[in-house]
N, C-alpha and C positions, 0 to 999 in steps of 0.2 A: 224502570227508574233511570233517568239520565245521570250519567256520571260526571261529577264535578271536574273542573279544570285542575283542581288540585290532584285528582287521581291520575291524571294524565302526566303531570309533572313529576309525581312520585315514580310512576312507572318508567318514564324516560330516564329519570335520574338513577333508577335501580339498574336498568340495562346498560346504560353508559358507564356506570360504575363497574359493573362486571367486565364489560370489554375492555375499558381502559385500565382496570385493575391489573389485568394480566401484563400489559405493556408497562405500566408503572413498577410492577414487580421486576421485569427484565431491566428497565432503566436502573432500578435500585441495586440489583445484583451486579450489573455492569459497572456502576458507580463505585460500589464497594471494591470490586476487583481492581479498577483502575486507581483508586486512592491507596490501596494496600499493596499494590505491586510496585517493585523497584524497576523503574523504566530502563535502567541500564542493563538488568538482567532480561527484560523483555526484548531489548535490542541485541542482546547477545554480546554486549561489550567486553564482558569478562572472558569471552571465548576467542576474542580476536587478538592475534599477534599483530604487532606493528609491521607495517610493510618495510622491507629492507630499504636502506639509504644507499644512494650512489656516492661514489668517491668524488671529491671536489677536483681531481686531477683529470677527469675525463675529457677527451677531445671531441666537440660536437661539430657536425656540419650544420649549415644554416638550414632551417625548415623550408626555405625556397627551393632547396635542391629536391626535397621530398615532394613538395607541391608540384614541381616541374615534371617528376616522374609519374605522379598520379594523373597529371593532365595528358600524358601520353597514352594512358589507358582508357580514360573516359573524361568527358568535360566536367568542370566544377563551376557551379553557379556562385557559391560562396563558402567561406570557412567558418564553421561553428567554433572549433576549439583546436588548439594544438597543445598538447600536454606531454611533459617529459615524464616517463615511468621506468620502472625496473623490471626486467624479466629475466630470472636466473642469473642475476648478477650484472647484466648488461643493460645499457640505456637504450630505450626505444622511445620514439614519438608516437604518440597516440593521436591520429588526426581524424577529426570528425568533419565532414563536409556535406554541403547540400547540393542536390542536382535537380534540375527541373525535368519532369517526366511528362511527355506529352501523350495524350490518349486521342488517337486518330478517329476512334469511333464516335466519340461525342465531343470532340474539339475542346476537351478540358485539360488543363494543366495541374499537376500536383508537384509536391516537393518530397524528395526521397533522401533520407539520411544515409550516408555512406561512410563507414569507418575503415581505417587503414593502420596498420602497424608498420613502422619503418625503423630500421637500425639507425640510431641517432649518431653513430660514429661513421657510418658509410653512406647513409641515405637509401640503402637498398630495402625495398619492401619485403616484408615476410608473410607467410601464410597465417591465417587465424590458427588459434591454439588447437592442438590435437586433444583427444580424450586424455591421453597419458599426461600431457602437459597441464591440462586443466586440474586433473586429479592431484598432480604434485603441488601445484600452486595453492590448492585448497588445504592440502595437508601442512603446507609451510605457514599458512595464515591461521590455522585452527589450533587453539590452545587447549588441547585435551587429547584423549586417546585417538590416534590418527587411523584406527581401522576403518576402512570404508565398507558401509553396508550395501549401498546401492548408487549407480551413476546413471543419470537420465539425460538425455540431449533433447533440449527444448528448442522449438522453432516458432511456437506460438503459445499464448496463454489466454485465458478468459478473465473476466472481471472478478472472479472469486479466487483465482490462483494466488498463492502467496508470493509470487514472483511478477504480479501483474504490473503492467505499464513500466517495465524495465527492459534494458537493452537485450536483443536476441540476435543471433542464436546464442544459447548458453547451456553450460552443463550444470546440472544439479547433482552435487555430490553429498550424500547423506552418511553421517557417521554412525557408528555403533556406539552410542552415548546415551545415558538416561534422559537427556534432553531431546534426542532425536534430532540433532541439529543438521540443517542442510546449508551447505555453502554454494552459492551461485557465482559462477565464473563465466563472463562474457567472452566469447571466443575471438571476436573481432577487436575488443578493446584490450584483451590481454590482462584483465583485472578483476578482483573479487567485487561483486556488486551488492550482495545481500547475505546476511546471516539470518536464518529463521529457525526458531526452536519451538518446543511445545508451549512455553509461556506466551510467545508472541501469537502462536495460533489461537490460543484461548483468548488473548486480548483481541485479536482481529475478529473473531467470532462475536465477542460481546459487543465490540464496536459496531458491527453490522446490525446487531439487535438494538443498539443505542440510536444509531442514525436511521433506522428502518430503511436503509438502501439495500435491497436485496438483489440488486443488479450489479453494482460496482463497490458498494460497502462504504464509500466515502463521501457521498453526495448528500448535503444537508438540505438542499432545496427540493427534495422529492415531494410529491403530492401526498403520499401517504403520511409522512411526518407532519406535513401541514394540517392535513385532515385531523390527525390525532391531536394536534395542539388545540385546534378549534374545539373538537369534542371535549377535551380537557376542560377548556374554559367554560363551555356550556355546561358540564357536569358541576363544576365549582359554583357557578352562578345559580343553577337550579337548586343546589344544596342550600345556598343562602336564602333563596326565595321559600324553600320548605321550612327552613329554621324560623324565619319571620312569621310565616303563617301559623305555624305551631305555637310560637311564642304569643301571637295575638289571641289564639284560641284559648291558651291556658289563662292568660290574663283576663279574657272575658268571662270564662268559667269562674275564675276566682272572684270576679267582681259581683256576678250574680249570687253566688253562694254567701256572699257577705251581705 
């Protein structure tokens, strides 16, 4: 006996419901966590001490002096930013430059970001932060028990790392704290870049499940999410079709019985 088209609609609807139901459950769990979480706690704002301020009586050299010093070391194509920062009570220029890199093998050119730290009072360049200096800065900015659990030197990260797409190299200083907070300090920039704690890690994991971007976690335009969106629409529409088919059958049986 040939099976009716209603049978195939029901079967398709049932299996799509099972597959999509799992993802809908993950979306719901993620949505609940996002809506019930304090975003300031997720960002670790309560654990951040304000960066020390510089005195208004400081005497600064012109940033041009610093740029001229850098040009003696390597060419500069363009300047991205020059920022005045504080390191251990002294003013420093944080200089971010762009330089053209030529690849003779394939005749292609690329841009490289180069960062420098320079004493803003003398114009003299300084080396990137050492491990001890990075740990000290992390302790100064962390509002909590300052006992360090681990220190890791990062030169690269992947799309799933909690410090992804952030300035490198950097030190990851993790504190002995219930939140397992890690403070990331960029050595060439001389400043704290990120605070990451367990609440943020849970948020980030659920965000990955929400966007269905299992490669970089933040891209909404991936094909998997698009496919599930279409499947979800098909499931809803097939549900409506089944409802009207069942409604018509019940109405027909009721008419015949009368």
